[in-house]
PATI-854987 format. One record per atom (N, C-alpha, C, CB): x, y, z. Coordinates in steps of 0.2 Angstrom, whole numbers, plus 2048, in hexadecimal, padded with zeros to 3 digits. Each point is the difference from the previous one (the first is absolute). Glycine has a CB too. Layout:
N
XYZ...
end
This chain:
374
8047FA8007FC8068008048068007F77FA80680780B7F68048068007FC8068038067FC7F57FE8078107FC8068047FF8057FB8067FD80B7F48077F67FE8057FC8028078047F77F97FA80C80C8048018068037F980480180C8007FC7F48048097FA8038027FD8047FA80480180C8008037F07FD8047FB7FD7FC7FA8098088037FA7F27FC7FE7FC7FA7F97FC80380C7FE7FC7F480180A7FA7FD8037FA8047FF8077FA8087FA80D7FA7FB8057FF7FD8007F98058078098007F97F27FE8007F97FC7FA7FE80B8077FD7F87F38057FC7FA7FF7F980080280B7FA8017F48088067F98008037FC8057FC8057FD80B7FD8097F37FC8057FD7FE7FD7F980580A8068007F37F67FF7FD7FA7FB7FB80080C8037FD7F47F98087FC7FA8017F98028018097F98047F680C8007F98038017FC8017F980480680B8007FD7F07FD8017FA8007FA7FC80580B8008007F08007FF7FA7FC7FB7FC80380C8007FE7F37FF8087FA7FC8037FA8037FE8077FC80A7F880A7F77F98037FE7FF7FF7F88018088098047F97F37FF7FF7F97FF7F87FF80880A7FD7FB7F28067FF7F97FF7F97FE80280C7FD8037F18068037FA7FF8027FB8027FB80380180C7FE8057F17FB8037FB8007FB7FA80380C8038037F17FB8007FC7FA7FC7F980180C8057FD7F67F88097FC7FA8027F980180080A7FC8077F48097FC7F88018017FD8027FA80280380C8018017F07FC8037FA8017FC7FA80180B8068057F27F98027FD7FA7FF7F88018088097FD7FB7F58087FF7F88017F97FE80480D8008017F08058027FA8008038007FA8067FA8047F580B7FD80F8017FB8068008048068077F97F97F880380D8018038068077FF8027F47FE80380E8068038078008028017FE8078028097F78027F380A8037FE8078068038017FA7F580080780F8058078038028027FC8067FD80C7FB8087F08058037FD8068068048027FC7F57FC80480D80A8058048038047FD8057F980A7FD80E7F78038057FD8058028068048047F67F97FA80C80D8028068048078008037F480180280E7F97FF8077FF8048057FD7FB7FA7FF80B80B8057F48057FD7FB8047FA80380280C7FC7FF7F480B8037FA8037FC7FA7FF8068088087F47F87F77FC7FA8007FE7FE7F97FB80380B8078017F07FE7FE7F98027F97FE80280C7FD8047F28058027F97FD7FD7FA80380A8067FE7F37FB8087FC7FA8037F98007FE80880180A7F68047F37F98007FD7FF8007F87FD80680A8087FC7F38008017F97FF7FA7FC80780A8017FD7F08018007FA7FC7F97FD80080C7FE8037F08028027F97FD8007FB8057FE8037F88097FE80E7F77FB8057FE8008007F880280780A8047F87F38007FF7F97FC7FA7FE80C8067FF7F57F48047FC7FA7FF7F980180180A7FA8047F480A8017F98018017FC8047FB80380080C8018057F17FC8047FB8027FE7F98008098088047F27F78027FE7F97FA7FD7FD80C7FE8047F28047F67FA7FD7FC7FA8018048077F77FB7F880F8087FA8028037FB8017FB80680580A7F37FB7F87FB8017FC8018067FA7F97FC80A8058027F08018057FB7FD8078018017F67F87FA80A80C7FD8078028058048037F57FA8018108048028058048048078017FD7F97FC80A80A8097F88078017FF8038028067FE8047F48087F980E8038018068068058007FC7F48038048118018068058008037FE8077FB8097F880C7F88088047FF8068048068038007F47FD7FE80E8098048068028047FE8067F78077FD80F7FC8038057FE8058038078038037F57FA7FD80B80D8038058038087FF8017F580280680F7FF7F58077FE7FF8048068007FD7F67FA80A8098088058057FF8067FC7FD7FC80780A8027F47F28067FC7FD7FD7FD7F98067FE80B7FE8017F17FE7FD7F97FF7F880180580A7F97F67F38067FF7F98018007FD7F97F980180A80C7FA7F58017FD7FA7FB7FB7FE80C8028017F07FC8047FB7FA8007FB8027FB8027FC80B7FC8007F07FB8017FB7F98008038077FB7F77F580B8097FA8018027FC8037FB80380080C7F77FE7F27FC8037FB7FD8068037FE7F67FA8028108027FD8068028028028077F67FD7F98118048078038028068018078018067F58007F880E8058018088018038018077F68027F880F8028088028038077FC80680280C7FB7FE7F18058077FC8068028008008087F98007F580980680E7FF8008077F980080280A8078017F47F68057FA7FF8037FC8078008047F68067FF80F7FC7FD8078017FD8027F980780380A7FC7FB7F07FE8027FA7FA7FC7FD80C8047FE7F27F78057FB7FC7FD7F98047FF8057F68067FA80F7FE7FA8048007FF8037F980080280D8067FF7F07FF8037F97FF7FB7FA8088098057F77F17FD7FE7FB7FB7F97FF80080B7FA8027F28077F87F98007FF7FD7FA7FB80080D8027FA7F18007FD7FB7FB8027F98028008087F78037F680E8017F98037FA7FE80380C8028027F27F87FC7FA7FD8028017FC8077FC7FE7F58097FE80C8027FD8068078008027F77F87FD80A80A8098078018038017FB8057FF80C7FF8067F08018027FA8048078018037F87F87F980880680D8078008038007FA80680280D7FE8047F08038017FB8058038038068017F87F880180E8088028048067FC80680080C7FC8007F38078067FB8058018038077FD7FB7FA80B8008097F18028077FD7FC8058048037FB7F57FF80B80A7FD8068037FD8057FA8077FF80B7FC8007EF7FE8047FB7FE7FB7FA80780A8037F47F87F97FD7FB7FB7FF8047F97FB7F98098058037F27FE8037FA7F98038008077F87FA7F780D8037FA8048007FA7FC7FF80780A7FD7F47F68087FA7FD7FF8007F97FE7FC80B7FC8087F18068017F97FF7FC7FC80580B8027FA7F37F88057FE7FB8058077FD8037F57FD7FA80B80380C8067FE8048007F980380280D8028027EF7FC8017F98038067FF8047F97FC7F68078028108057FE8048017F88007FF80B8078067F37F68017F87FF8057FE8067FD8007F38017FE8128047FF8068067FB7FF7F68028078108007FB8067FC7FE8027FB80480380A7FB7F97F480B8027FB8047FA7FB8008078088077FB7F27FB7FB7FA8007FD7FF8078067FB7F67FC80880F7FD7FF8067FF8078048067F48007F880C8067FE8068048078028037F47FD8028118047FB8068028027FF8088028077F87F97FC80A80D7FF8078028048047FB8007FD80C7FD8087F28038057FB8038068037F77FC7F880780680D8038068037FF7FF8087FD8087F68077FB80E8008008077F980280380C8028007F27FC8067FA8028037FF8088008007F680780580D7FA8008088007FE8037FA8087FF8097F97FE7F18008037F97F97FD7FD80D8017FF7EF7FB8047FB7FD7FD7FA8057FD8027F68077FD80F7FD7FB8057FF8028047FA7FC80080C80A8017F38038047FA7FF7FC7FA8088078087FA7F27F98007FB7FB7F98007FD80A7FA8057F18068007F97FF7FE7FE8067FB7FD7FA80B80580C7F77FE8067FC8037FF7F980080780A8057F67F58037FF7F97FC7FB7FC80B8038057F47F77FE7FD7FA7FC7F88017FF8087F98057F580C7FE7F98017FF7FF8047FA7FD7FF80C8088037F18008047FA7FE7FC7FA8088088047F97F17FD7FF7FB7FA7F97FE80080B7FC8017F28027F97F97FE7FF7FF7F98017FF8097F88077F38067FF7F98018077FD8037F88007F68077FA80E8057FC8028007FA7FD80080680B8067F77F28007FA7FD8057FC8057FF8037F47FE7F88108037FC8058007F97FF7FC8098088097F37FB8017F97FF7FB7FB80480C8037FD7F28008097FC7FB8047FC8048058097F77FF7F38058057FC8028058048038067F77F87FD80F8058048048028058038087FE8037F48027FE80D7F88038077FE7FA8058018097FB7F97F18028057FA8048007FE8038077FC7FA7F680580180F7FE8018078058058037FC7F580180B80B7FC8058058037FD8077FE8097F77FE7F580A7FC7FE8077FE7F98028038067FE7F67F67FD80B7F98018038018038087FB7F77F980A80680A8028028078038078008017F480380380D7F88038077FF7FB8057FF80A7FB7FB7F18048017FB8057FE7FC8018077FF7FC7F48018008117FC8028068038068047FD7F480080980E7FE8028068037FB8067FE80C7FC7FF7F18047FC7FB8057FE7FA7FD7FC80A8087FF7F17F78047FA7FD7FD7FC8057FB7FF7F980A80380D7F67FD8057FC8038017F87FD80680B8097F67F58038017F97FC7FC7FB80B8028067F67FF7F47FE7FC7FA8057FB7FF7F980A7FB8057F08068057FA8008017FE7F87FD7FD80C8098017F28007FD7FA7FD7FA7FF80B8057FF7F37F97FB7FD7FA7FF8057FA7FF7F68067FA8097F580A8057FA8007FE7FA7FB80380480C8027FA7F07FF7FA7FC8067FB8027FA8077F78047F38098067FB8018027FE7F97FB7FC80A80B8047F48037FF7FA8067FB8007FD80C7FD8057F18088057FC8008078048017FA7F87F980B8048068078048018047FF7F97FF7FE80D8018077EF8037FF7F98087FE8017F88087FC80B7FB8098077FE8018017F880180280C8057FA7F17FF8007F98007FF7FD7FA7FC80180C7FF8017F07FE7FC7FA8068017FB7F480380280F8027FE8068017FB8067FB8027FD80C7FE8047F48098067FC8027FE7F98008038098077F77F57FA7FE7F98008007FD7F97FA80280A8068037F18007FD7F98077FE7FE7F78087FD80E7F98078077FE7FF8007F980180580B8037FC7F17F88007F88008067FD8037F88017F780E8038098067FE8028007FD8078068087F87FD7F28098007FD8068078018037F77F77FD80980D8098078018038017FC8067FF80C7FC8077F18048017FC8068028048068047F77F87F980780E8018038068077FF8027F47FF80380F8077FF8078008028008028088058027F48017FE80F8018028068018088008057F48047F680F7FB8008078007FB8038058038007F47FF8058107FC8048048008077FE8027F880A7F880B7F57FF8067FE7FE8058067FC7FC7F580780A80C7FE8058057FC8057FC80A7FD8087F08057F97FC8057FC7FD8048057FE7F87F680580D80C7FD8058057FB8057FC80A7FF8087F18037FC7FC8067FD8048068007F57FA80480880B7F98038077FF8028028077F98037F680E7FF80B8038018067FC80580480B7FE7FB7F38088027FD8058047F880080180A8077FC7F37F48017F97FF8017FD7FE8078007FD7F48047FF80F7FE7FE8078067FF8047F67FA7FC80C80C8068078008048007FC80680180B7FC7FA7F48088007FB8058007F97FF7F98088058067F67F58007F97FE8057FE7FA7F480080480F8057FA8057FF7FA8067FC8027FC80B7FC8067F17FF8077FC8018068057FF7F97F57FD8068118018058047FE8077FF8047F78087FB8087F980C8068008048017F98037FD80C8038007EF7FA8027F98028037FC7FA7F680180980A8027F18027FC7FB8077FD8007F98087FA80C7FC8098077FD8008007FB80580580B7FE7F77F58088007FB8047FD7FA7FE7FF8088097FB7F97F37FD7FA7FD8047FC7FB7F580780180F7FD7FA8047FD7FB8067FC8047FD80A7F88067F980D8057FD8037FE7FA80380580B8027F57F48017FE7FA8037FE7FB7FB7FB8078098027FB7F17FE7FB7FB8077FD7FD7F58077FE8107FD8018067FE7FD8037FA80480280C7FC7FC7F380A8027FB8057FD7F97FE8028088097F97F97F37FC7FA7FE8037FD7F97F58058058107F77FC8047FE7FA7FC7FD7FB8097FE8087FA8047F27FD7FD7FA7FA8047FD8037F58047FB8107FF7FB8057FD8038067FD7F87FC8098048067F28028067FD7FA8058028067FB7F67FD80B80D7FB8058038008067FB8037FD80C7F68047F27FF8067FB7FC8058038007F87F780280E8097FD8068037FC8037FA8088028097F27FE7F77FC8047FB7FC8068037FE7F57F98058118067FE8068047F98027FC80C8038047F08017FF7FA8037FD8038057FB7F97FF80A8048017F08028047FA8028078027F97F97F980380A80B8028078028068008047F480380080E7F88038068008058077FE7FC7F87FE80A8078007F08067FD7FD8068048007F87FB7F880780C8078068058008018038077FE8027F47FF7FB8118018038078077FF8037F37FE80280E8068038078008038007F980380180C8027FA7F18018007FA8048027FA7FB7F78058088057FB7F28027FB7FC8078007FD7F48007FD80E8068028078017FD8057FE8067FD80A7F98027F780D8047FE8068007F98007FD80A8067FE7F27F97FF7F98018047FD7FA7F580180680B8027F48037FD7FA8088018027F78047F880B80180A8088018018027FB8067FF80C7FC7FD7F38098027FC8058007F97FF7FB8088078017F57F47FF7F97FF8027FE7F97F780080880C8057F48017FF7F98057FA7FE7FD80C7FE8077F38078057FB7FF7FE7F98028098098017F17F78027FD7F98027FD7FD7FB7FE80480B8047F67F37FE7FC7FA7F97FE80080B7FC7FE7F38028087F97FE8017FB8058028047F58037FD8127FB7FC8058017FF8047FA80380080C7F78037F27FF8047FB7FA8058018067F77F87FA80E8047FA8058007FD7FF7F98058088097F47F77F77FD7FF7FA7FB8067FF8017F48017FF80F7F97FC8067FE7FD7FF7FA8078078077F87F37F77FD7FE7F97F98027FF8087F77FF7F680B7FB7F98027FF7FB7FA8018048087F77FE7F28077FB7FB8018037FB8057FB8017F58027FE8118037FC8067FD7F97FF80080A8077FD7F47F47FC7F98008067FA8017F68057F980F7FC8038057FA8008038008078028017F480080480F8038008067FC7FD80580680B7FD7F37F78037FB7FE8058007F87FF7FA80B8008057F37FA7FF7F97FF8067FC8027F88037F780E7FF8098067FC8018028018078038027F57F980280F8028008077FC7FB80580280D7FE8007F38087FD7FC8057FB80480580A7F87FF7F880E8027FC8048058018077FF7FF7F68087FD80E7FA8008078008008038077FB8017F480980480D8008048077FE8077FF8097F88047F280A8007FE8077FF7FD8038077FD7FE7F480180880C7FD8038067F98017FF80A8078027F37FD7F97F98007FF7FF8027F87FD80380C8087FB7F07FF8017F97FA7FD7FD80D8027FF7F08017FC7FB7FD7FC8027FA7FC7FA80B80080D7F57FF8027FA7FC8007F98038078087FB7F87F880C7FF7FA8047FB7FB7FD80480780A7F67FC7F57FB7FC7FE8007FE7F97F980580980A8007F38017FE7F98057FB7FF7FD80C7FD8087F48078057FB8007FE7F98028088098037F47F78027FD7FA8037FC7FC7FA80080580C7FB7FF7F17FB7FE7FB8047FE7FA7F780780580E7FC7F98037FF7FA8057FA80080080C7FD8037F38098057FA8017FE7FB8048088087FF7F37F98067FD7FB8058067FF8057F87FB7F880D80A8088058008057FE8048068097FE7F77FA80080F7FE8048068038068017FE7F680580080F7FF8028068018028018087F98057F680D7FE80B8028018077FF8088018087F68017F380C8047FF8078018048028067F47FF7FB8108058058048038057FD80680380A7FB7FB7F380480B7FD8068038048038057F57FA7FF80D80C8008058048057FC8038058088027F77F27FE8097FC8038057F87FD80080880B8007F87EF8027F97FD8007FB8038058067F67FD7FC80E8087FC8038047FD8067FC8067FD80B7FE8067F17FD8067FC7FB7FD7FB80B8068017F67F47FC7FB7FD7FC7F97FF80380A7FA7FA7F780380C7FA7FE8047FC8068038057F58027FF8117FE7FD8068047FA8037FC80B8028047F47FD7F57FB8027FD7FB7FB7FE8088097FB7F27F88067FA7FB7FE8007FF7F97F980480A8098017F28008007F98047FA7FE7FE80C7FF8087F48048057FB7FE7FE7F98028098088017F37F78047FE7FA8027FA7FD7FB80380380C7FA8027F17FA7FE7FC8037FE7F97F980880680D7FA7F88037FF7F98027F880080480C7FF7FA7F17FB8017FA7FF8087FF7FF7F57FE7FB80E8078038078007FF8047FE8067FF8097F77FF7FA80F8037FE8067FD7F980380280D8027F87F27FD7FD7FA8038037FA7FD7F580780180C7F97F98027FA7FC8087FF7FF7F58017FA80F80380A8078007FF8027F980280180C8027FD7F18038027FA8037FD7FA7FC80180580B7FB7FC7F07FD7FB7FC8057FF7F97F480380580E8037F98047FF7FA8078008027F88067F980A7FB80D8078008038008008078048057F580080080E8018018078028078018027F38027FD80F8058028068028068008057F48047FE8117FF8008068008048018078048057F77F87FD80980E8018068048078018027F48008048107FA7FC8078008028047FE7FA7FD7FD80C8078087F18047FE7FA8057FB8017FE80C7FD8047F38098067FB8027FD7F97FE8058088097F57F77F77FD7FA7FF7FD7FF7F97FD7FF80C8068057EF7FD8007F98027F97FD80280C7FF8047F18028017FA7FC7FC7FA80380B8047FE7F47FC8087FB7FB8037F98017FE80780080A7F78067F57F98017FD8007FE7F97FE8098078077F87F58007FD7F98007F980080680A7FC7FD7F28088007F98007F97FD80280D8008037F08048027F97FE8027FB8017FA80380380C7FE8027F07FC8017FA8017FA7FB80180D8028057F17FD8017FA7FC7FC7FA80280B8057FD7F57FA80A7FD7FA8037F88017FF80A7FE8087F48087F87F98018007FD8027F980180380C8037FB7EF7FF8027F97F97FE7FE80C8007FE7F27FA8037FA7FD7FE7FA8048038057F47FE7FB80D8087FB8048037FF8077FD8027FA80B8048097F48008077FD7FD8007F980A8038077F87F87F57FD7FF7F97F980080080B7FA7FC7F28028087F97FF8017FC8078018027F48048018108017FD8068028018057FA8037FE80C8038027F18018057FA7FB7FE7FB80C8018027F27F97FC7FC7FE7FB7F98038028067F67FD7F880A8097F98038028008077FF7FF7F780980780D7F88008077FF8008017F880680280B7FD7FA7F18008017F97F97FF7FD80B7FB8007F18018047F97FF7FD7FB8068028027F48028018118027FC8068028018057FA8027FE80C8038017EF8008057FB7FB7FF7FB80D8018027EF8047FC7FB7FF7FB8038007F97F88058088057F87F38028007F98077FF7FF7F78087FF80C7F38058077FE7FF8017FD7F98017FE80C8038057F08017FE7F97FB8037FB8047F58057F880F7FE7FB8037FB7FF8088017FA7F580180B80E8028008078028008047F98067FE80B7FD8007F08018047FA7F98017FD80C7FC7FE7F07FE8017FA8007FD7FB8048058027F57F97FE80A80D7FC8038058008088008017F580780580D7F98028077FF7FD8037FA80A7FF8087F87FE7F27FD8027FA7F98017FF80A7FA7FB7F28018087F98008007FD8068048007F37FF80380E8077FE8058048018077FD8027F980A8048087F38018067FD7FB8027FB80C7FE8027F27FD7FA7FB8017FB7F98028038067F77F97F980780D7F98018038008078047FE7F480180880E8018018068047FE8077FB8087FA808
end
């Protein structure tokens, strides 16, 4: 990727306002089609969404044309049809878009469009800290529709809406989980290896529960477990953080340790034995995709139990079903060995959770049908 200087970025954004509006005019007046505008508001998260979004809207109904907007400050060489760089604040100057869709919450939208939020997690993973939930609610109620994967994710938002019963609530549809469908189409059979993945959530999202300040200790303890390769997969937003850079320099000479930042994590997940996290949404995705157990490291379980909301979330309730919860990092290798012994139990429980996902394998057709009706 090549960094764009500030002046050039301004020129690109202004130019693209005119180009998009001209494109919209051509599509609607000449091709007589409706337009979907899919927007990626966070540059750091583009690569973990882009691959399955392209699959989702590939060969969509002939009544629609799809435009893709990216809030970028670099040139992306990846081939994307109808690709436009445009800052989120400038979206209000785009007219004639019929449907606006995003997988991450936006605050500014294309003018007069129907707004769809397609939730990017498969379970009721906490999205923001307790203190920030009311502010988060004010942002998501700007959408007209929610596309969700299951009843579990629906209940998460319903409880969130209870903060304010007077608001106009978005209409909820179950659509499955397109990321799963794309990944499960991969027919390659990968052999499980002695790989342990560490995948913490965004460092600054939940400071009380984050593994940020425990990562070196966790890695050092895991390296004592001979024969295993330890892989740190940081949250995309943290890839260039000082913490990740520090860990790289500290362990770069260790042969059985590496840092993974690849766009598509499917192969790494399938070849691993287990995943370690704090409260990342990747925990349940990993378990469902691989049927491997997850070790949740809780740095402050009292903090988790302090809030009734957390006790209500299936994410916390079912941790000991898809894996186990560890509060003492010194016992991490013992916990991993216990997970291996209880593997058959965890596989059964993971399959039950997998069955909770609606339209598994059918999300593409489901979403296409709904868009036609909206």
